[in-house]
C-alpha positions in Angstrom: 0.0 0.0 0.0 2.8 2.4 0.9 4.6 1.6 -2.4 1.4 2.3 -4.2 1.0 5.7 -2.6 4.5 6.5 -3.3 4.2 5.7 -7.0 1.0 7.8 -7.2 2.6 10.7 -5.5 5.7 10.5 -7.7 3.5 10.4 -10.8 1.5 13.4 -9.6 4.7 15.5 -8.9 5.9 14.6 -12.4 2.8 15.8 -14.0 3.0 19.1 -12.0 6.6 19.7 -13.0 5.8 18.9 -16.6 2.8 21.3 -16.5 4.9 24.1 -15.0 7.6 23.5 -17.6 5.0 23.9 -20.4 3.5 27.0 -18.8 6.9 28.7 -18.6 7.5 28.1 -22.3 4.1 29.3 -23.2 4.5 32.5 -21.0 7.7 33.4 -22.8 6.1 33.0 -26.1 3.1 35.0 -24.9 5.3 37.9 -23.7 7.0 38.0 -27.1 3.6 38.1 -28.8 2.4 40.9 -26.5 5.6 42.9 -27.1 5.2 42.6 -30.8 1.6 43.7 -30.6 2.5 46.6 -28.3 5.1 47.7 -30.9 2.6 47.5 -33.6 0.0 49.4 -31.6 2.5 52.2 -30.9 3.4 52.3 -34.6 -0.3 52.5 -35.5 -1.0 55.2 -32.8 1.9 57.3 -34.1 0.6 57.0 -37.6 -2.9 58.0 -36.4 -1.5 61.1 -34.6 0.5 62.1 -37.6 -2.5 61.7 -39.9 -4.6 63.7 -37.4 -2.1 66.5 -37.2 -1.9 66.6 -41.0 -5.7 66.7 -41.2 -5.8 69.6 -38.7 -3.2 71.6 -40.6 -5.0 70.9 -43.9 -8.4 72.0 -42.3 -6.8 75.1 -40.8 -5.2 76.1 -44.1 -8.4 75.5 -45.9 -10.4 77.7 -43.4 -7.8 80.4 -43.7 -7.9 80.4 -47.4 -11.6 80.6 -47.5 -11.7 83.4 -45.0 -9.1 85.4 -46.9 -11.1 84.9 -50.1 -14.3 86.0 -48.5 -12.5 89.1 -47.0 -11.1 90.0 -50.4 -14.6 89.6 -51.9 -16.2 91.6 -49.1 -16.2 95.4 -49.6 -14.7 97.2 -46.5 -16.7 99.8 -44.6 -13.5 101.8 -44.3 -11.0 101.9 -47.2 -8.0 104.1 -47.8 -6.6 105.4 -51.1 -3.8 103.2 -52.5 -1.3 106.0 -51.9 -2.2 106.3 -48.2 0.2 104.2 -46.1 -1.4 104.9 -42.7 -4.3 106.4 -40.9 -4.0 107.4 -37.2 -7.1 108.2 -35.1 -6.9 109.4 -31.5 -8.1 111.9 -29.0 -9.0 112.5 -25.4 -12.0 113.2 -23.1 -11.6 115.5 -20.1 -14.2 116.1 -17.4 -13.5 119.1 -15.2 -14.9 120.6 -12.0 -13.9 124.2 -11.6 -14.2 126.8 -8.9 -13.5 130.5 -9.4 -13.1 133.2 -6.8 -12.9 136.9 -7.7 -12.2 139.5 -5.0 -12.1 143.3 -5.0 -9.2 145.3 -3.7 -10.4 145.4 0.0 -10.5 141.6 0.0 -14.3 141.3 0.0 -16.1 139.4 -2.8 -16.9 141.6 -5.8 -20.6 142.0 -6.3 -20.9 142.8 -10.0 -21.9 140.2 -12.6 -19.3 137.7 -13.6 -17.1 138.8 -10.7 -17.9 136.5 -7.8 -17.4 133.0 -6.6 -18.9 130.2 -8.7 -18.7 126.4 -9.3 -19.2 124.8 -12.6 -18.7 121.5 -14.5 -17.0 121.4 -18.0 -16.0 118.9 -20.5 -13.7 118.7 -23.5 -13.7 116.1 -26.3 -11.0 116.1 -29.0 -10.9 113.6 -31.9 -8.1 113.8 -34.4 -7.2 112.0 -37.6 -4.0 112.0 -39.7 -3.5 110.5 -43.2 0.1 109.8 -44.3 1.4 109.1 -47.8 5.0 108.0 -47.3 5.7 107.6 -51.0 4.7 111.2 -51.7 6.0 112.6 -48.4 2.9 114.4 -47.2 0.5 114.2 -44.3 -3.1 115.6 -44.0 -4.6 116.0 -40.6 -7.8 117.3 -39.0 -9.3 117.5 -35.5 -12.7 118.2 -34.1 -13.3 119.6 -30.6 -16.0 120.8 -28.3 -16.4 124.5 -27.5 -17.4 127.6 -29.2 -15.7 130.1 -31.5 -13.2 131.3 -28.8 -9.7 130.2 -30.0 -8.5 130.0 -26.4 -11.0 127.4 -25.1 -12.2 123.9 -26.1 -14.3 123.6 -23.0 -18.0 122.9 -23.2 -19.6 124.2 -20.0 -22.6 122.2 -18.9 -25.8 124.2 -19.4 -24.3 127.5 -20.7 -25.5 127.5 -24.4 -29.1 128.7 -24.0 -29.4 129.5 -20.3 -32.7 127.8 -19.5 -32.4 124.5 -21.5 -32.0 121.4 -19.3 -29.4 118.9 -20.4 -28.7 120.9 -23.5 -26.2 119.7 -26.2 -22.8 121.2 -26.8 -21.0 122.2 -30.0 -18.4 120.4 -32.1 -16.1 122.6 -34.1 -13.3 122.2 -36.6 -10.1 122.8 -34.6 -7.4 121.8 -37.1 -7.2 121.1 -40.8 -3.7 121.1 -42.2 -1.4 119.6 -44.8 2.3 119.0 -44.2 4.9 118.5 -46.9 8.1 116.8 -45.9 11.2 117.6 -47.9 13.4 115.2 -46.1 13.4 111.5 -45.1 14.5 109.5 -42.1 17.8 108.8 -43.7 18.7 112.5 -43.9 20.7 114.3 -41.3 18.2 117.2 -41.4 14.4 117.8 -41.2 12.6 120.1 -43.6 8.8 120.5 -43.7 6.1 123.0 -44.7 2.8 123.0 -42.9 -0.3 124.9 -44.3 -3.7 125.4 -42.8 -5.0 125.4 -39.2 -2.4 123.6 -37.1 -1.0 123.1 -33.6 1.5 125.7 -32.4 4.9 124.6 -33.5 6.8 127.2 -31.6 8.3 126.4 -28.2 6.4 128.3 -25.5 5.1 128.3 -22.0 1.3 128.0 -21.5 1.2 131.6 -20.1 2.6 133.1 -23.3 0.4 131.0 -25.6 -2.9 129.4 -24.6 -2.7 125.6 -25.1 -5.9 125.5 -27.1 -4.7 128.0 -29.8 -4.3 126.5 -33.3 -2.8 129.2 -35.6 -4.1 129.4 -39.2 -1.4 130.0 -41.8 2.0 128.7 -43.0 4.9 127.2 -41.0 8.3 126.2 -42.2 10.7 124.1 -40.1 14.3 123.3 -40.7 16.3 121.2 -38.2 19.9 120.1 -38.5 20.4 116.9 -36.4 23.4 116.5 -34.1 22.4 113.4 -32.2 19.7 110.8 -31.6 18.4 108.3 -34.1 15.9 108.3 -36.9 13.2 106.5 -34.9 13.0 109.3 -32.4 10.4 112.1 -32.7 11.5 115.2 -34.5 10.9 117.4 -31.5 13.1 115.1 -29.3 16.2 114.7 -31.4 19.3 116.8 -30.6 19.4 119.5 -33.2 19.8 123.1 -34.3 16.2 124.1 -35.1 14.5 127.0 -36.9 10.8 127.7 -37.2 9.2 130.4 -39.3 5.5 131.2 -39.6 2.9 133.7 -40.9 -0.7 133.5 -39.6 -4.1 135.2 -39.8 -5.1 136.3 -36.3 -8.4 138.0 -37.2 -10.3 138.8 -40.4 -11.5 142.4 -40.9 -14.7 142.6 -42.9 -15.5 146.4 -42.5 -14.1 147.3 -45.9 -11.5 146.6 -48.6 -8.9 148.9 -47.2 -9.1 147.3 -43.7 -6.2 144.8 -43.4 -6.6 141.5 -41.7 -4.6 141.1 -38.4 -1.5 139.2 -39.3 1.4 137.9 -37.1 4.8 136.9 -38.5 7.0 134.8 -36.1 10.5 133.3 -36.1 12.3 131.1 -33.6 15.8 129.6 -33.5 17.5 127.4 -30.9 19.3 124.3 -29.9 18.1 121.1 -28.3 20.7 119.0 -26.5 21.1 116.2 -23.9 20.6 118.6 -21.0 17.7 120.7 -22.4 16.7 123.3 -24.9 17.0 127.0 -25.4 15.3 129.2 -28.1 15.1 132.8 -29.1 12.1 134.2 -30.9 10.5 137.3 -32.3 6.8 138.0 -33.3 5.4 141.0 -35.2 1.7 141.9 -35.1 0.7 144.5 -37.6 -1.1 147.7 -36.7 -4.8 147.3 -35.9 -4.5 144.7 -33.2 -5.5 147.3 -30.7 -9.0 147.5 -32.2 -9.6 143.7 -32.6 -11.7 143.4 -29.5 -10.7 139.8 -29.4 -10.6 139.7 -25.6 -14.4 140.4 -25.4 -14.0 143.8 -23.7 -14.8 146.8 -25.8 -12.4 149.7 -25.3 -14.4 152.7 -24.0 -11.6 155.3 -23.6 -12.1 157.7 -26.5 -8.5 158.9 -26.3 -7.1 155.5 -27.3 -9.8 153.4 -28.9 -9.0 154.6 -32.5 -5.2 154.3 -32.2 -3.5 151.6 -34.1 -1.7 149.3 -31.6 1.0 146.9 -32.9 3.2 144.4 -31.1 6.8 143.6 -31.6 7.7 140.9 -29.1 11.1 139.3 -28.4 11.3 136.3 -26.2 13.7 133.6 -24.8 12.6 130.1 -23.8 14.6 127.4 -22.0 14.1 124.2 -20.2 16.9 122.2 -18.5 17.2 118.8 -16.8 18.3 119.1 -13.2 18.0 115.4 -12.3 17.0 112.3 -14.3 16.7 108.6 -13.4 15.0 106.5 -16.1 11.6 108.0 -16.6 11.8 110.1 -13.4 13.1 113.6 -13.7 13.2 117.2 -12.4 13.6 120.1 -14.8 13.5 123.9 -14.7 11.5 125.9 -17.2 11.8 129.6 -18.0 10.2 132.0 -20.5 10.7 135.7 -20.7 9.4 138.2 -23.3 9.2 142.0 -23.9 6.9 144.0 -26.1 9.1 146.6 -27.9 6.0 148.5 -29.0 4.5 149.0 -25.5 3.4 152.7 -25.5 3.2 155.3 -22.8 0.2 156.7 -24.5 -2.2 153.8 -24.5 -2.8 150.3 -23.1 -4.7 147.2 -24.4 -6.5 146.8 -21.1 -8.9 149.7 -21.8 -8.0 151.1 -18.4 -7.4 154.8 -18.3 -4.6 156.6 -16.3 -7.4 158.0 -14.1 -8.0 154.5 -12.9 -4.5 154.4 -11.5 -2.5 152.3 -14.0 0.8 153.2 -15.6 1.0 152.7 -19.4 3.8 151.1 -21.4 4.4 148.1 -19.1 5.8 145.5 -21.6 7.5 142.7 -19.6 6.2 139.1 -19.1 7.9 136.1 -17.7 7.2 132.6 -16.3 9.4 130.3 -14.3 8.7 126.8 -13.0 10.1 123.7 -11.6 8.5 120.4 -12.8 9.0 116.9 -11.4 7.9 113.4 -12.5 8.2 110.4 -10.2 6.8 107.1 -11.2 3.1 107.8 -11.9 3.1 111.2 -10.1 3.9 114.6 -11.5 3.9 118.0 -9.9 5.0 121.6 -10.8 5.2 125.0 -9.2 5.5 128.2 -11.3 5.3 132.0 -11.0 3.7 134.1 -13.8 4.1 137.8 -14.3 2.2 139.4 -17.3 2.3 143.2 -17.5 -0.5 145.1 -19.1 0.9 145.5 -22.6 3.5 142.7 -22.7 1.5 140.1 -24.7 -1.6 140.3 -26.9 -4.6 139.7 -24.6 -6.0 137.2 -27.1 -2.9 134.9 -27.0 -2.2 134.4 -23.3 -3.6 131.5 -21.2 -7.4 132.1 -20.7 -7.4 130.4 -17.2 -4.7 132.5 -15.5 -6.5 135.7 -14.3 -9.3 134.8 -16.7 -7.1 135.6 -19.6 -6.3 139.2 -18.6 -3.0 141.1 -18.4 -1.6 143.2 -15.5 -1.6 140.1 -13.3 1.0 138.0 -11.5 0.8 134.9 -9.3 1.2 131.3 -8.5 0.7 128.3 -10.8 0.5 124.9 -9.0 -0.2 121.6 -10.7 -0.5 118.0 -9.5 -1.2 114.8 -11.5 -1.4 111.1 -11.1 -1.6 108.4 -13.8 -4.2 105.9 -12.6 -3.5 103.8 -15.7 -1.3 104.4 -18.7 -4.2 106.3 -20.4 -6.2 107.6 -17.5 -5.1 110.6 -15.5 -6.4 112.6 -12.6 -5.0 116.1 -12.0 -5.5 119.3 -10.1 -4.5 122.9 -10.8 -4.5 126.1 -8.8 -4.0 129.5 -10.4 -3.7 132.3 -7.9 -3.4 135.8 -9.5 -3.3 139.4 -8.3 -3.0 142.7 -10.1 0.6 143.9 -10.6 -0.5 147.5 -10.5 -3.7 148.2 -8.5 -6.4 150.1 -10.2 -10.1 150.7 -9.9 -11.1 149.0 -13.2 -9.7 145.5 -12.6 -10.5 142.8 -10.1 -7.7 142.8 -7.5 -7.5 139.0 -7.0 -8.6 136.2 -9.3 -8.2 132.6 -8.1 -9.1 129.5 -10.1 -9.2 125.8 -9.0 -9.6 122.9 -11.4 -10.0 119.1 -10.9 -9.6 117.0 -14.0 -10.1 113.4 -15.2 -8.6 112.7 -18.6 -9.1 109.6 -20.7 -6.8 109.1 -23.8 -7.9 107.0 -26.7 
């Protein structure tokens, strides 16, 4: 019995060992098959991916081609002439809160109309376009602005047009329309250009001497000889000897054929270097300016109202960097001018000698320090504008309400909330240089602005 069990056990173990031997051989073969199949699957998967990518590229190219064909077939709502290489459109919107305080000589508030404290809201919208033909070297530009006919203001005061109309609409006026011919290219070491029409002021000036809203109408020629910088820089930023000449119509006289228009001829020359810029200028206004009444105040004094009153103004302008660190900087600015034609016999203010004013005061100057730090900017300046130093229709309309025979402080603060959104405040604190009984003794103006550029 024992032998029998032993034989059965031995046979069973033999079968088990034989079965395991066969399984090991089959497992090896199976692994080889699986490996081959895995390699085939990977090859097929790669082929599928390559085919899918190829299909996607083909579809994308097909779609692009169809879109391009449709765009070419579709008529554009805005098209430029074939000779126009570029069109630039831009502008800004300014919302302003303004407070004005006018005081009489004794410090009390003046009581007459338009000579008191008041608060008002104003807005300014400017939209400009400029077409350039590089092949023919000319540019045509135009700009539309809010405001009335006054050349020194583009403000639209809320509710002032009709007096009793609620939520009334403001005006849009043509502010600039000009053509500029360029006689030089970027590759030249000089700049030569002729601008015709109503254009921005191309002469270096402080805002006191020339209101920032003025856009003279006439002809300007510029000739700069470059001494530094590169061709990609703006013309007005490159180091150069520069010269600017202009002739403009100030006011048209329609009272008769022998009445001449009021014309101004100007010239300025100077140098712009690494540390700053300095310029010398002269301006001649022909006789008749005295009677233009462009300041809105009719001259009542019979001994001077019929006299011709010309201007011959010489001036010097300069601005210099005191400190600079990247975009941050501090600079000094100065502007001084004198009217060689200021007369001891009359004054443009309409004030008589009986009112207590000396005639023939022809000096004007403005000095300021300006700083920019990161997104902040600030400046402080002092303005001095004698009675007959500058034409009353040219000077800044905010300082002393645009009158002469005033001096005072100019304080400005600004902060860039974003690259194209700015908040700013201005305080203009003016008093009469020579006290008299015809002018308001103290005229203060405070402004708070929000400006969006687009």
